[in-house]
N, C-alpha and C positions, 0 to 999 in steps of 0.2 A: 712627892721625892724625887731628887736629880739622883743620879749615875753622873760620877764625873771618871772618863779612863783617857787615857793618851790617844787611843785609835778605836774607832765606835764603825762596827761594818753592819751594813742593810743588806739582810741578805744568808740564809745559813746552807747554801749548795757549794758546791767542790771548792768554787770562787771565794765564797763567804769563808768557810769554817777553814780554809788551806790559809788565807791572809789570818786567820784569827791564832792558828798553832804558830805559825812563820813570827808573828808578833809578840807571842809568848815568848817564844823562845828569844828573842832577841831583847827582852828585857820590858818590854811594852805591857801595860794592860788594858786590856779589851775588853769590849761587851758588843758580842752580836746580837742583833735584831731579830728575830724571824716570826713570820706569821704563824708558820705552817708548822711541818716535823726538820727539824736539823738534819740537814740531808740533802733537799730540794729536790728538785724534778728528778734531778739523775739517782737518787737514791730510790722514790718513791714513786714517779710515774715514768720513768725513762732508762738509763742506762742499765741497771741492777734488774728490777723485775723484767724488763723484755729480754734480756739476756739469759734469764734462769726461764724465761716459758721457751726460748731456742734452744738452749741443752735438753731441755724437754722432747723439744720435736724431733731433736736431732737423733737422742735415744730413741725414741719412740719408731725414728726409721733404721734405724741400726738394729733395731731387735724384729725388723718386719724384715730384713734383709740377714737374719742372722741364718740362715742357710747355706749362703753361701761362702758363710766361714767355717760349715761342717760342724752346727750346733741346730740341732734340730728342735724346732718349737713348734708346738700343736699350733694351726694358723686358727683356729677357733677357740683358744686360748687366749690372742690377743687381743686386748682390747683396750680404749685408752679412758680414765677416768679425767676427766680435766679439774675434775673438783680437787683431786690432790695434786694437779701440777699449779692450782693457785694456791694448794695450799702448801706447796715447796716454795712456790715465789715470795710470797709472804713471808716464811719462817727466816728466809735467804735476807731479807730487805730490816727486819726485824730484830735480824744478830747483827749485819751491819750497821744499823740504828743507835744498839747498844753501846756497840764499840765506840762507835763518835761520839757519846754522849760522856763516853768514860774516858774520853781525851781531852774533853772541853773542862771534865774535872782535874783531871792529870792537868793541867796547864794552867789552872787556876781562871780559865773564861767566863765572865759573865755571859749567861744565853737570857737575855728578854724576848719572849715568848707574847707576840702582840704583833699589830699594823704600824710600824713605822711611818712617818712623814720626815722629811727635812724641814727646819722651820731659818729662818731668818734671824737676824742679830735679836740678841734679846738680853735682858739680866743675866742669865744666865753663858752668856758668850756673845761676844763683840763682834763676830762675824757668823755669818750662816753655816750650817753644816752640823747643829745639834740636832738632835731627831727627839721627837714628840711621838711617845710609843702610845698606843691604846693598848692596853691588858688584854688577855681574853676576857676575866671579869668587867672588864669595864672601865675600871680606873685608869688614869694617865700618869704615864712615868716620862720625864727628859731625861735622854741621854748627850750629857754633853763632853766633846771631845775637840782634840788639838788637829787632828785629821781624821777623816770620811771617806769608807770607801764601800762605795754603790754595787752592791752583786747581787742584783735581784732576777736577774738571771732573764728567761723568755717561756712564752706559751705557744701552742701551736695555734698558727695562721688559718683563717677560716677565708673560703671561696663566696664573693659574696652569692646569693641566691641559692648556696646547698647548706640547707639547713632544715632540720621538721623538728624541734627541740631534745633531738636526743632519740629519736624511735625508734629511727634506721639509719641515721648517719651520725659517724661519728668521727672522733679526733683521736689520735693516738693515745691521748688518755682516758678516755672513753674506752677504746680498744682492750685497754690494758685489766680495763673496770667488768670486762662483759662475763660474765662465769657461765655461760654459756658458747661452744661452739656453733656460727653458722652455719647450712649448708653451702653457702657462696656467700662472698664476699667481692666487690668490685672495689680496688683500690686507685684511687687519681690521687699519682703522684710516680712517680718511680725516681727518687730519690734514695736517700740512705734508710730511713725509716719505710719507704713504699716495697721497697728489695728485702728489708729485713720480716716485714709482716708478709706480704708474700711467700717468701722461702717457709717459714714460721707456719703460714696457714694451710700451706701445701704440703707440709708433713705431717701437719695433722688431719688430713685427710680433708678438709674444703675443696670445694672450685674455687679456683683465684680468677679473675679478671685484673689484668694491671696495665692501669691507663696512661700515658705521660704525656705532656704538651711539646715539650722538643724533641727533636730527629729522632734520639735516642736514651736508653736507660740512662742514667748514673752519670748526665752531659758535662758534671766536674772532673768525671775520669777519663782516663786514657780510652780511646775510641777503639783500642785492641781486647780492653775489658770488657767494657760496655758489651759490645759484638758475644763475647763469650758469656758473660752472664745471662742476657737476653738468648742467648742459644741456649745454655743449660736448665732456665727457667721452664721455655718452651717444650724442650724435652720430657721435662717432669707433669707437664699438663698444663700448665699456667699459660693461660691467653697473655698476650703480650698485644697493646697496641702504642704505635709514638705515632708523633705528628697529630695528635688529635685536639680538638677543641671543641670544651662541653659546652652546651645551651643549657645553661643553668635554668630556661624561663621553662624548659618542656620535663621537669622534675617533678617526677612522681612518685611520693612515699605514701606507705598505707602498711595496711595486715600483711597482703601478700608479698612485699620486700620494695623495692625502689627502684625506681627505672628511670632511663635519662640518654636524651639523643644527643649524639657527638658526632661532627665534623670530622673526614677523613680525606685522604688525598684519593683513596678512591672511592670516596660518596659518604654518604650520611646513616651512620647506623644509630642500634638504640642497644644502650647496655644494659642489661639489667644482674639481681644479685639482692639475696636475703636482707644485704646489709652492705653499705658503704663505708671506705674509709679513707675519708680526702687527710692527705698525707705531702703537705703542698710547703712545708718548710715552716719556721718557726719567728715568730715577733717580737723583738724587745718589751721589757716588760716595763718602760718607764712611769706610764700614767699612773696617777694618785700617788707618788712618793714624795711629791712636795718641790718640784724642780723647780717652780714657779718662784718661789722663793729664793733661789738664788739665781748666780750669772751661768750657771751651767749650761751649755749652749748645747742643742739639741740639732740633730741635720736628719732628713728620709727616716725617721720614726728609732734612732740610734743616738749615744751621745757619744761624739769624738775624743779622743784622747790622745796625747801625744803620743813619746816610745815608752816612757817611765808609765803612763797610764794616767797621766793627769789629766783632769778634766780643765775646761776653760777658768775654772774657781781652782786655782795652785795645791790647795789642801784639799781638795774632794778627786778622787780617782774614781774611774769607773773599771771592771771587768769583769771579765766574762761576756755571758750573750747579747748585754746590753751597750758592748761596743763597736757593735761593726766588724769585730772580728771573727774568727772560724767558731761556731757555734761547738765545742765539744769541751767534756768534760776537764781531758788534761791541759788544754788549749789554759780554759783558764784559772787553772789549778795554778800554772804557772806564770800568766799574767798577776795572778795575787802574789805573790810570792817576788816579781819584781817592785810591786808598786812598795808593798811594805818595805824592803830592802832601801828603797828611794827614801820613802819616808825616815830610814832608820838612819840615814845617812850613806851607807855603802854603794858599789858602783856597779848594779846588778846590767849585765848584758841584755839589749834589748831583743824583745820577741823579732824572729824572722816567722813570715808568714811559710814559704815552704820548708822549714825544716821544721813543721809539725806534720806530723804522722797521720792520718785517717784511718779508718777503721771498718766493716759493715762486716756481721758477726751472721750472713747469711749460710746458707748449706750451695757453694764453696763459699768460705769465706774472702773477703777480699782487704785487702789493704795497699796502703801506695803513701810515697812522701817525695816532696819536689815538683819539679814540673813533668807535665806531659809530654809526650812527643810533642804534639801539635805546641802548646805554650812553648816550651825551647825552642822551637823552628820560631816562633813570633818574634821572640826578644831576642833575634840575629845569633844563635848558635845555629854553628853547624853540627849537627850530631850525627853520631854512630851509636847502634843498639845493638844489645843482645837478648837473646830470647830465649830461656829454656822449659820446656816442657816438664809437666810432672811423669807423664809417661815413663820419661828416662831416670828416675827415682826410685832405688829400690823402696824405699821404706815407704814411697807413696802405693806402691802394690802388696808392699806388706798389710797397708792400713784397708787394701780396698780403695782409695781415691785416687785416682790418676788423670782426675780432670786438670785443667788448669796450665797456668805456667807463669815462671817470672820473664818481666819485660826489665832490664837495665837501660837508662841511657845517658852518655857521657858526650861529653864537648869534642868534638872529632882534632881541633885544634891545641887542648891542655890536655884532655883526658879527664878532665874534671867530672865528678859525679854528680849528673842534674836532678835524675828522678828516681825511684825503683816503682814497679805494681805488681804486686801479687794476686793473683787470685786461684785458688786453691787451700788443700788441706793446712793448718796451720799460720794461715796469710799472718794474724794479727799478732800473734807472739814474733815471727820472723823477722817481719817490720822493722824490729826494735834494733836488730842490728845494724840493718840501714840508717837509722835514726841515728845512731853513734858513730855509721860510718861519715856521713853526713857532718856530723859537728866535729870529727876530727880532719875532716878535708881531705879525705880519704879518695885516692882515685879507685876506680874498678878493679886494678892490676890489683891493687896493695889490700884488699877485701878479698881478692881470691886466693890471697897465700896463707892466711887464717886455715888452720888447718881444723879439719868437723870431722865429727864420730861420722861412722858407717856403721850400719845405714843410718839416715837421719834426714827428714826432710829440707833442713838448713844448707845441704850438699846444694840444692835447687838452686838457691840464691847462690853461692862461690862458684856455682857453674857456670850460673847467668851474665856472671862477673866477669869469666873468662870469655864470655862468646862475645862481648863486645869486640875481642878483638881476636876472633875466629878460633882462639883456643881450647873450647870446650872439651871434655876429655867422655863425656856422658853421651854426648848427643852429636 
């Protein structure tokens, strides 16, 4: 059987389903091929389930601190039912999955469940880009289209030698599938995933060691944000090690737990825990999808694209984690819209990486957009900065969350806004205002002139904008 459509999409994650919906809105016939559940990694093994767990961890922490808010809770009655935590997580995922399926039906999008591979020119199509799909029942189906969008996402990267068949050593996928909390956890990798899991497990009462190979945690974030997060995690009892080099040959994994030796500036240390989480990034899922049947070029494990998301075969596009850009769901969705609108003859604006907000859902949250102070200076800008601690904000005191700050970076010559970095309560929500400011090319002074309600956390952003020119009122 052959399905003929205007646009075929391989992968049903945020990039794939966004592309499908936008194409349908523009009058195109669409088929999405997905071997797993619609929604992809983000909905089922990433963004949504991990944030659900983080929310439960946050609530658990808040209840344990309830007395400081004047609410008396019998300490002996506070307990964690991790099975219920997992149940709530799954209910959230299932609800969103049903909503996504409804959207597919609403827009008349065909969803083909099976493993798709790109095939070369055939009797069905004179050029490569059609899909051969092995359905779940073993039957085969062909999806023929004028344009193909690859959106197969990524998977957790593993470290050579650090694998025990899943007994004690986990990827983030494995960690989300844990049915019981370990007593102790060793996390290798102090990036976004490592920070979120360290924060979550710490709030759940797990003893956490967080080890990062770079000289500091979150090496892609502003150095002041990294330092503040390390300080706050350490204060919560997380053991933080940076600049470490793990000796995989020393790995011991068994019933008693896992241990490994690592070299640090101060010498060799032994790292031990009941379980280990390897969170050292993700790699593009480009193998096994039939690229050998095309002229699509690959490079260092990714598919390079132009500013309209076209591969070296112009009718084949690649969006999301597999094209080497920022591995973020919202970036993938935006790339998908660019690809579809380009296919449809519109003139979408290219995506600029420094306009994409980044978010870390730890406690406290971290969010940023634009350049760090170091990056801006390296690009030749003479920078000026403004910094406003949440301790200066009334709403932060009302919430009982006064740690962290907002940092604004601007060009001293033009006053152009170069970057915004937030660590503190509400950071992942407030960063959207900075994203809008960047889109509108607003200067810090212009952003500061927006009137914000009092008391609100958003006042911190406005005050930080004023602080760039030494005009902050609250600090």
